[in-house]
C-alpha positions in Angstrom: 2.7 3.6 77.6 3.4 1.0 75.5 -0.4 -0.1 75.5 -1.5 2.8 74.7 0.8 3.5 71.9 -0.4 0.3 70.8 -3.7 1.0 70.9 -3.9 3.7 67.5 -1.9 1.3 65.9 -4.3 -1.6 66.3 -7.3 1.1 65.5 -6.0 2.1 62.4 -4.6 -1.9 61.4 -8.5 -2.7 61.8 -9.8 -0.1 59.8 -7.0 -0.8 56.7 -9.6 -3.1 55.3 -12.4 -1.1 55.3 -10.2 1.5 53.6 -8.9 -0.3 51.1 -12.5 -1.7 50.0 -13.9 1.6 50.0 -11.5 2.6 48.0 -11.8 3.3 44.4 -10.1 1.3 41.9 -6.6 2.4 41.0 -7.3 4.1 37.5 -6.1 2.2 34.1 -2.7 3.2 33.3 -2.9 4.9 30.1 -1.9 3.4 27.0 1.8 3.7 25.6 0.2 3.8 21.8 -0.2 6.6 19.7 -1.8 6.9 16.0 0.1 8.9 14.0 -1.2 10.9 10.8 0.6 12.6 8.0 -0.1 12.9 4.5 0.4 10.3 3.3 1.1 7.6 6.0 -0.1 6.2 9.7 2.3 5.5 12.2 0.8 3.2 15.0 3.9 3.4 18.0 4.6 3.3 21.3 7.8 5.5 21.3 6.3 8.5 22.4 4.9 11.2 19.8 8.5 13.1 19.3 10.0 9.5 17.7 6.1 8.6 15.9 6.2 12.4 14.1 10.1 11.9 13.4 9.0 8.5 11.4 5.8 9.7 9.7 8.6 12.8 8.6 11.4 10.7 7.2 9.0 8.4 5.3 7.5 11.5 3.9 10.5 13.0 2.8 11.7 9.4 1.2 8.7 9.7 -0.8 9.3 13.4 -1.5 13.0 12.2 -2.7 11.5 9.7 -4.6 9.0 11.5 -6.8 12.2 14.0 -7.4 13.9 10.6 -9.1 11.3 10.4 -10.7 10.6 13.5 -12.0 7.0 13.2 -11.2 5.2 15.9 -9.0 2.7 13.3 -7.9 3.0 9.8 -6.8 0.2 6.9 -6.5 -0.4 5.2 -3.6 -2.9 2.6 -4.6 -2.9 0.8 -1.2 -3.2 2.1 2.5 0.4 2.0 4.2 0.5 1.4 8.0 3.9 1.8 10.1 4.4 -0.1 13.3 7.0 1.5 15.3 8.0 -0.5 18.2 9.9 1.1 20.5 11.6 -1.8 21.6 13.9 -4.5 20.2 12.6 -7.6 22.0 8.7 -7.6 20.4 9.9 -6.6 17.1 11.5 -9.4 17.0 8.9 -11.8 18.1 7.1 -11.2 15.2 9.5 -10.5 12.5 10.5 -12.9 9.5 12.3 -16.0 9.7 14.2 -16.4 7.1 15.6 -19.9 6.5 14.7 -19.9 10.4 17.2 -17.4 11.6 15.9 -14.0 13.0 16.4 -11.4 10.6 19.6 -9.1 10.8 17.9 -5.3 10.2 15.8 -3.2 12.1 13.0 -3.1 10.0 10.8 -5.2 7.2 8.2 -5.1 4.5 4.7 -7.0 4.6 3.1 -6.5 1.3 -0.9 -7.4 0.9 -3.1 -7.2 -1.8 -5.4 -5.2 0.3 -2.8 -3.0 2.4 0.5 -2.8 3.1 2.2 -2.7 6.0 6.1 -1.7 7.4 7.6 -2.7 10.5 10.5 -0.8 12.5 12.8 -1.0 15.2 13.0 2.2 16.7 15.5 0.9 19.2 18.3 1.0 16.6 19.0 4.4 14.6 17.7 5.5 11.4 15.4 2.1 11.2 13.5 3.5 8.2 16.4 3.2 6.2 16.4 -0.5 6.6 13.2 -0.7 4.0 14.5 1.8 1.4 14.7 -0.8 -0.7 11.4 -2.1 -0.7 9.8 1.4 -0.4 11.4 2.3 -3.5 10.4 -0.9 -5.3 6.5 -0.1 -4.1 6.4 3.1 -5.2 7.8 2.0 -8.7 5.4 -0.7 -8.7 2.9 2.2 -8.5 4.2 4.9 -10.8 6.3 3.3 -13.0 5.1 1.5 -16.5 6.5 -2.3 -17.0 10.3 -2.2 -17.0 13.3 -5.2 -17.0 14.9 -6.4 -14.1 18.2 -4.7 -14.0 15.9 -1.1 -14.3 13.9 -1.8 -11.2 16.7 -3.2 -8.7 19.1 -0.8 -9.8 16.8 2.3 -8.7 15.9 0.2 -5.6 19.6 -0.6 -4.9 20.5 3.3 -5.1 17.3 4.6 -2.7 18.6 2.0 -0.7 20.8 4.5 0.5 19.5 7.5 1.4 19.9 9.7 4.1 17.4 12.5 5.3 17.4 14.7 8.2 15.6 17.9 9.1 17.3 19.5 6.4 19.1 17.7 3.9 18.9 14.8 1.4 21.9 11.8 1.0 22.2 9.4 -1.6 24.1 7.8 -3.9 26.7 6.1 -1.7 27.4 2.2 -1.5 23.7 0.3 0.0 25.4 -2.8 0.4 29.1 -1.5 2.1 29.2 -2.9 5.9 32.4 -3.0 8.3 35.1 -5.6 8.4 35.3 -5.0 11.8 32.4 -5.5 14.4 32.1 -4.2 17.6 31.2 -5.6 20.9 29.2 -3.6 23.8 32.7 -3.7 25.6 34.1 -1.7 22.6 36.0 -5.2 21.3 36.6 -5.2 17.8 36.4 -8.6 15.3 37.5 -9.0 12.1 34.0 -10.3 10.8 34.7 -13.7 8.7 34.2 -14.0 5.3 32.6 -10.3 4.4 30.5 -10.3 1.6 31.4 -7.8 -1.4 30.1 -4.6 -1.7 28.9 -3.2 -5.1 31.9 -1.0 -5.0 34.0 -4.3 -4.8 32.0 -5.8 -7.4 32.4 -3.5 -9.9 36.3 -2.9 -9.4 36.8 -6.4 -10.7 38.0 -6.2 -14.4 35.2 -8.6 -16.0 31.7 -7.0 -16.0 28.2 -8.1 -17.9 28.0 -7.4 -21.2 25.6 -4.6 -21.0 23.0 -6.8 -23.5 23.2 -9.6 -21.2 22.5 -7.2 -18.4 19.3 -5.8 -19.8 18.3 -9.3 -21.6 18.6 -10.7 -18.0 15.3 -12.1 -16.5 14.8 -11.0 -12.8 11.2 -11.2 -11.3 10.4 -7.8 -9.6 6.8 -8.4 -9.0 7.2 -9.5 -5.4 9.4 -8.5 -2.4 11.1 -11.8 -1.9 14.3 -11.5 -2.9 18.0 -13.4 -2.9 21.0 -11.7 -1.9 21.9 -8.4 -3.2 25.7 -8.9 -3.5 26.0 -10.0 -7.0 27.4 -8.4 -10.0 23.8 -8.1 -11.3 22.4 -5.9 -8.7 26.1 -4.3 -8.6 26.0 -3.4 -12.3 22.3 -2.2 -12.4 22.8 0.2 -9.1 25.5 1.5 -11.2 23.5 2.1 -14.2 21.1 4.1 -12.4 23.3 6.1 -10.7 24.7 6.8 -14.4 21.2 7.4 -16.0 19.7 9.4 -13.0 22.9 11.4 -13.1 22.8 11.9 -16.5 19.3 13.2 -16.6 18.2 9.8 -19.1 15.1 8.5 -17.7 13.4 10.3 -20.6 15.6 8.0 -22.9 15.1 5.0 -20.9 11.5 5.4 -21.7 12.5 5.7 -25.3 14.4 2.5 -24.3 11.0 0.4 -23.0 9.3 1.5 -26.0 11.2 -0.1 -27.9 12.5 -3.3 -26.3 8.9 -4.2 -24.2 6.4 -2.9 -26.5 7.6 -2.9 -30.1 10.0 -6.2 -29.4 13.7 -4.5 -31.1 16.5 -6.5 -30.0 18.0 -4.8 -27.0 21.1 -3.7 -28.6 19.1 -1.9 -31.3 17.0 -0.1 -28.6 19.7 0.6 -27.3 21.4 2.5 -30.2 18.0 4.1 -31.0 17.5 5.3 -27.3 20.7 6.3 -26.3 22.5 7.1 -29.3 25.3 4.4 -28.3 26.4 1.0 -28.5 25.9 -1.7 -26.1 30.0 -1.2 -25.7 29.5 2.8 -25.5 27.2 2.3 -23.0 28.9 0.1 -21.2 32.4 2.5 -21.6 30.0 5.5 -20.0 29.0 3.7 -17.1 32.5 2.9 -16.2 34.0 6.0 -16.5 31.1 7.3 -14.5 32.1 4.5 -11.9 35.6 5.6 -11.6 34.6 9.0 -10.9 32.5 8.5 -7.9 35.5 9.2 -5.3 33.3 9.0 -2.2 32.4 5.8 -2.6 36.3 4.3 -2.7 36.9 6.6 0.2 33.8 4.7 2.1 35.1 1.6 0.7 39.1 2.0 2.1 37.8 3.6 5.5 35.4 0.1 5.8 39.0 -2.3 6.0 40.3 -0.1 8.9 40.3 -1.3 12.5 38.6 1.4 14.9 37.9 3.5 12.0 34.4 4.8 12.0 32.3 3.9 9.3 32.2 6.7 6.5 28.3 8.0 5.9 29.1 10.5 3.5 26.5 10.0 0.4 27.7 10.3 -3.3 25.1 13.4 -3.7 23.3 15.6 -1.4 20.6 18.1 -1.5 18.3 20.3 0.3 15.3 18.2 1.6 11.6 19.7 0.5 9.7 18.7 3.4 11.1 20.0 6.7 8.8 19.5 10.2 7.1 22.8 9.9 6.0 21.9 6.1 4.5 18.3 7.1 1.1 18.8 8.9 1.4 15.7 11.0 -1.0 15.1 14.0 -1.0 12.5 17.0 -3.8 10.8 18.8 -4.0 8.2 21.6 -4.7 4.5 20.8 -5.9 2.0 23.3 -3.6 -0.7 23.6 -5.9 -3.4 22.7 -6.3 -1.9 19.2 -2.6 -1.5 18.7 -2.4 -5.3 20.2 -5.3 -6.2 17.0 -3.1 -4.6 14.7 0.4 -6.5 15.8 -1.7 -9.5 15.6 -3.0 -8.8 12.1 0.4 -8.1 11.0 1.4 -11.6 12.3 -0.9 -13.3 10.2 0.1 -12.1 6.9 3.8 -13.8 7.9 4.1 -17.1 7.2 6.8 -17.8 10.2 4.0 -15.4 12.5 0.8 -17.0 11.0 -0.7 -19.2 13.9 0.4 -16.9 16.8 -1.2 -14.2 15.0 -4.5 -16.1 14.5 -4.4 -17.2 18.3 -4.3 -13.5 19.2 -6.7 -12.6 17.1 -8.8 -14.9 18.0 -8.7 -14.4 21.6 -9.3 -10.3 21.0 -12.7 -11.1 18.9 -14.3 -13.8 21.4 -14.3 -11.8 24.9 -13.7 -8.4 24.3 -15.1 -7.8 28.0 -13.0 -10.2 29.1 -10.3 -7.5 28.0 -12.4 -4.4 29.8 -12.2 -6.0 32.9 -9.4 -8.2 33.5 -11.4 -11.3 34.5 -11.8 -14.5 32.7 -15.0 -16.8 31.7 -14.3 -19.0 34.3 -14.6 -16.4 36.5 -17.9 -17.1 38.6 -18.3 -14.5 41.7 -18.6 -11.7 38.6 -19.4 -13.4 35.3 -21.9 -11.1 34.9 -19.7 -8.2 35.4 -19.4 -6.6 32.3 -19.3 -2.9 30.5 -22.0 -0.9 30.6 -23.6 -0.7 27.4 -23.6 3.5 27.7 -19.3 3.5 28.8 -17.7 5.4 26.5 -14.5 5.8 28.1 -11.5 5.3 25.6 -10.6 2.4 27.1 -14.0 0.5 26.4 -14.4 2.1 23.3 -10.7 0.6 22.5 -11.6 -3.0 23.6 -14.8 -2.8 21.4 -12.4 -1.4 18.3 -10.0 -4.2 19.0 -12.7 -6.7 18.7 -13.8 -5.5 15.3 -10.0 -4.8 14.3 -9.6 -8.9 15.2 -13.2 -9.8 13.3 -12.3 -8.0 10.1 -8.6 -9.7 10.1 -9.8 -13.0 10.6 -12.3 -12.4 7.8 -9.0 -11.2 5.6 -7.6 -14.8 6.7 -10.6 -16.9 5.9 -10.8 -14.7 2.8 -7.0 -15.5 1.7 -7.6 -19.2 2.4 -11.5 -19.4 0.2 -13.1 -19.6 2.8 -16.0 -17.8 2.2 -18.3 -18.9 4.0 -16.3 -18.2 7.6 -14.7 -14.8 6.0 -18.7 -13.6 5.6 -18.9 -14.8 9.5 -16.1 -12.6 10.8 -17.5 -9.8 8.8 -21.0 -10.0 10.2 -19.7 -10.2 13.5 -17.3 -7.1 12.4 -20.3 -5.2 11.0 -22.6 -5.9 14.2 -19.3 -3.8 16.4 -18.8 -1.3 13.6 -21.2 -0.6 10.8 -19.6 2.6 9.4 -15.6 0.3 8.4 -15.3 0.8 5.1 -12.7 -2.0 5.1 -16.2 -4.4 6.0 -17.6 -3.1 2.8 -14.6 -3.8 0.6 -13.9 -7.1 1.9 -17.8 -7.9 1.4 -17.4 -6.7 -2.2 -14.1 -9.3 -2.3 -15.9 -11.8 -0.7 -18.6 -11.8 -3.5 -16.5 -11.2 -6.4 -14.3 -14.7 -5.3 -17.1 -16.4 -4.2 -18.4 -16.3 -7.7 -15.6 -17.4 -9.6 -14.5 -20.3 -7.5 -18.4 -21.3 -8.1 -18.1 -20.1 -12.0 -21.6 -18.1 -10.9 -22.8 -15.0 -11.4 -21.8 -12.4 -8.6 -24.7 -12.0 -5.9 -25.7 -9.3 -4.3 -24.2 -6.6 -7.3 -26.2 -3.7 -6.8 -25.1 -3.9 -2.9 -21.5 -4.4 -4.2 -21.5 -1.4 -6.3 -22.8 0.6 -3.7 -20.3 -0.5 -1.4 -17.1 0.3 -3.6 -18.4 3.7 -4.2 -18.4 4.2 -1.1 -15.1 2.6 -0.5 -13.6 4.8 -2.9 -15.1 8.0 -1.3 -13.2 7.0 1.7 -9.8 6.5 -0.2 -10.1 7.8 -3.7 -7.1 6.2 -4.9 -8.1 2.6 -4.0 -6.9 0.5 -7.0 -8.4 -2.5 -6.4 -11.7 -0.9 -5.4 -12.0 0.6 -9.0 -11.3 -3.0 -10.5 -13.8 -4.5 -8.7 -16.3 -2.1 -9.8 -15.3 -2.6 -13.2 -16.0 -6.1 -13.3 -19.5 -5.1 -11.0 -20.4 -2.8 -13.9 -19.6 -5.2 -16.6 -21.2 -8.2 -15.4 -24.5 -5.6 -14.8 -24.2 -4.5 -18.7 -22.3 -1.2 -18.3 -18.8 -1.8 -20.6 -18.3 2.2 -20.4 -18.6 2.9 -17.0 -16.6 -0.5 -16.4 -14.1 0.8 -19.0 -13.9 3.9 -17.1 -13.0 2.5 -14.0 -10.9 0.0 -15.3 -8.6 2.5 -16.3 -8.4 4.3 -12.9 -7.4 1.3 -11.7 -5.0 0.9 -14.3 -3.4 4.4 -14.2 -3.3 4.1 -10.1 -1.1 0.7 -10.6 0.3 0.4 -14.0 2.0 -2.9 -13.5 -1.0 -4.9 -12.7 -1.9 -7.4 -14.9 -4.9 -8.7 -14.1 -6.5 -5.2 -14.4 -4.8 -5.7 -18.2 -6.8 -8.8 -18.5 -10.2 -7.5 -17.1 -10.3 -5.0 -19.0 -9.4 -7.6 -22.0 -12.6 -9.0 -20.8 -14.7 -5.3 -21.0 -13.2 -5.3 -24.7 -14.9 -8.5 -25.2 -18.0 -7.8 -23.6 -18.4 -4.8 -25.8 -17.1 -6.7 -29.1 -14.4 -4.8 -28.9 -12.7 -7.8 -30.9 -9.4 -6.2 -31.8 -8.7 -4.3 -29.3 -9.2 -7.8 -26.7 -6.4 -9.1 -29.0 -3.9 -6.5 -28.7 -4.2 -6.9 -24.6 -4.2 -10.7 -24.3 -1.4 -11.0 -26.9 0.5 -8.8 -24.8 -0.6 -10.5 -21.2 0.2 -13.9 -22.6 4.4 -13.5 -23.0 4.2 -11.0 -19.7 5.6 -11.9 -16.7 2.7 -13.4 -14.6 2.4 -16.8 -15.6 -0.9 -17.0 -14.5 -2.2 -14.6 -16.2 0.1 -15.2 -19.4 -2.0 -19.2 -18.8 -5.3 -17.1 -18.9 -4.9 -14.9 -21.6 -3.8 -17.6 -23.9 -6.5 -19.6 -23.1 -8.9 -16.5 -23.7 -7.7 -15.9 -27.1 -8.7 -19.2 -28.2 -11.8 -19.1 -27.4 -12.5 -15.8 -28.5 -12.6 -16.3 -32.4 -15.7 -18.7 -31.1 -17.3 -16.0 -29.2 -16.9 -13.7 -31.6 -18.5 -16.0 -34.0 -21.6 -17.3 -31.9 -22.0 -14.6 -29.9 -21.6 -16.9 -26.4 -19.2 -16.4 -23.7 -17.1 -19.7 -24.5 -17.9 -20.1 -27.6 -21.0 -22.6 -28.2 -18.1 -25.2 -30.3 -16.2 -24.5 -27.1 -18.7 -26.2 -24.2 -17.6 -23.1 -22.5 -18.4 -23.2 -18.5 -21.8 -22.6 -17.8 -22.8 -19.9 -15.1 -25.4 -20.8 -12.1 -28.2 -18.5 -11.5 -27.6 -15.7 -9.2 -28.9 -15.9 -5.4 -29.1 -13.5 -3.1 -27.1 -12.9 -1.0 -27.3 -13.6 3.1 -25.3 -10.1 3.5 -27.7 -7.5 1.5 -30.2 -6.5 4.7 -26.8 -6.5 6.4 -25.3 -4.3 3.8 -28.4 -2.0 3.6 -28.9 -2.0 7.3 -25.2 -1.1 7.8 -25.2 1.7 5.5 -28.1 3.3 6.9 -26.0 3.4 10.0 -22.7 4.7 8.7 -24.9 7.5 6.9 -26.9 8.4 10.0 -23.6 8.3 11.7 -22.1 10.4 9.1 -25.1 13.2 9.4 -24.8 13.4 13.6 -21.0 13.6 13.6 -20.9 16.6 10.6 -24.3 18.3 11.5 -25.0 17.4 7.7 -26.9 15.0 5.7 -24.5 12.4 4.2 -24.4 12.9 0.1 -26.7 10.0 -1.1 -26.8 11.2 -4.1 -25.8 8.5 -7.4 -22.7 9.0 -8.5 -23.0 10.0 -12.5 -21.2 9.6 -15.4 -20.6 12.2 -18.5 -17.8 12.5 -21.1 -17.9 15.5 -23.3 -15.6 18.3 -24.5 -14.2 20.7 -22.1 -14.8 24.4 -22.9 -13.0 25.8 -19.7 -12.5 26.3 -16.7 -12.8 28.8 -13.9 -10.4 29.0 -11.0 -11.0 32.6 -10.0 -12.2 31.6 -6.6 -9.2 28.8 -5.5 -8.9 26.1 -4.4 -12.5 25.8 -5.6 -13.0 25.4 -9.7 -16.0 25.2 -12.1 -15.4 23.1 -15.4 -17.5 24.0 -18.2 -18.8 20.4 -20.3 -20.6 20.2 -23.4 -21.7 17.3 -25.4 -24.4 16.8 -27.7 -26.2 20.7 -26.6 -26.0 19.2 -22.6 -23.5 21.8 -21.5 -22.7 21.4 -17.3 -21.3 23.5 -14.6 -19.1 20.7 -12.5 -17.6 22.7 -9.2 -15.0 21.1 -6.9 -14.1 22.8 -3.7 -10.5 21.7 -3.8 -8.8 21.1 -7.1 -5.6 20.1 -5.4 -7.5 17.1 -3.9 -9.6 16.0 -7.5 -8.9 12.7 -7.9 -7.4 12.7 -11.8 -6.8 10.1 -14.6 -4.6 10.9 -17.4 -2.6 13.6 -15.5 -0.1 14.2 -13.0 -1.7 17.6 -11.7 -4.7 19.7 -12.3 -4.4 23.2 -14.4 -7.0 25.9 -14.6 -5.5 26.5 -18.2 -7.0 23.3 -19.8 -9.4 24.1 -22.4 -10.9 22.3 -25.4 -10.2 18.5 -24.7 -11.9 15.3 -24.0 -12.7 14.6 -20.5 -14.5 12.2 -18.7 -16.2 12.8 -15.4 -17.8 11.2 -12.3 -20.1 14.1 -10.8 -23.1 14.3 -8.2 -25.7 15.6 -9.9 -26.9 19.4 -8.3 -29.7 20.9 -10.8 -30.6 19.8 -14.2 -27.3 21.5 -15.2 -24.6 21.4 -12.4 -23.4 19.3 -10.1 -20.1 18.2 -7.8 -17.0 16.4 -9.3 -16.2 13.3 -8.4 -12.8 12.4 -10.6 -12.0 13.9 -14.4 -10.2 12.0 -16.9 -7.9 13.5 -19.0 -7.9 12.6 -23.0 
């Protein structure tokens, strides 16, 4: 009987190997990563769709709140911003900066860049987006307010740093540097913090303040995001001055003050008197009186010193949120895990303490995409030829290819930042072979050409292709200020000073504090022999905050007289640097092929041929605008007897220069337009500059 029972068992055991061998391999686990898009932001997260969409919504709400503070209907965003939001704190701290070798104590950090910006969040902590509100305010301020003084920038960033948002309301105005005197562990045990730093409210409670003249005249570099402690009287007083100015709606007077103090070089005391109608002493008394009237600040400070008392999170001011969950279009789509790895590694390379680790990860992703797809290494001799089929269109295989392309592209940027132009070009060639339609490749290639020419004191190689690439990049991202700047440089070298000036002004409109853009505009004026205009800009730059630009401006001013006299760059008497002869770019063929393939791909996806019409420039008098079929609008522009009818299918998304928003009531105004020609007297608008 026992033997009989054993037979089925043995039979089953014998069958097991064949069953396992014939069974299909287990399906790969779906990636936990999502790519979430809102109107202005991209969120990459492994925390799920609900949490990811909440992150996107909170940043849209904070952006809208900041626009309200500046009394603007529209904010510039001249660089893309990507938010990497981790579900857990371990991977977050593995990539976070290490200031003075110590881990950061906040659940979020900002990574600025010349090409794009990143924010990294730890969603294991509640409201982690509040940790980057200060830096977020600096970013928006740099793009949307003219050059100011340190007290203004830091005061506004500190004020904004207290912001709290939910689905229905916005709260602001609390002390951003207030923390509890007692800390609590997981067992609910409370311990008094040793040597706690004074909050801004405590600092202002002292009898002695800086004089307003000293505060306004104090030098404080806000051009970078590297700041020290905020627990100082400078930050506290700047915060309260902005608190007062915003509550009393005195931003227009503040603009007048900066015009007097920065542009007309009026002494601070006189500028304050003329702008605010108060002496510095009277202004100080007004701010102090306002500070002492803010009862919620002192209530929160008292609560922070009491053991067992939960923190008082009330803010000074509350108002309804202008954007809610139902008002914001936020979409989510799956993202391959390899893509998320590539993005995280790219961010690491931009953090000095993490750069080497990031480079190793990128090199691994770039070198062997087939290894990631199959799970096999190059040393696996038994299946070394087992690679994904060329026609494998699964999400996982596509993600691997995408990750390899992202890795090559990110490595190219790192080489570019370190002046390794040949290595950067090689990486871009590898990236283009995987994804020729990636607009980052075309932008980076243009930047390589410019920086390489700078380093060699040579003309820009492949100038025509560079301009073609930059126009494509601007079609992809119309607010990309640096692409406008590079286009202006290319047009200047190509002899089109009028078109160059238009592109440079667009860059400056989108990023008004970028002093290199002003320097490039001065060079355009010199190329057009507008000597007085060039001198005025250079005189302003030589006293600016950017020391490198200031040195270049001083050097240019010394040579401009000789150049004006002799008509030779650098001046015949100065022995200016001789430029090398332009050489053809080894990537011209690659660029042309990539552009053709991108156009073909776009046509195949949309079913419509790609718009290959050249962009034309026209300046004239705006007669009227027909908005009878919104959002379509038709502008009638005349110049020298030529009348053009120029249309836009959506005037709300039209790129504007010199105006915050489109108005159907505009007429009898000078305008400059970029457009795609239709017939002899009509076309499609690309951008409009109001004069």
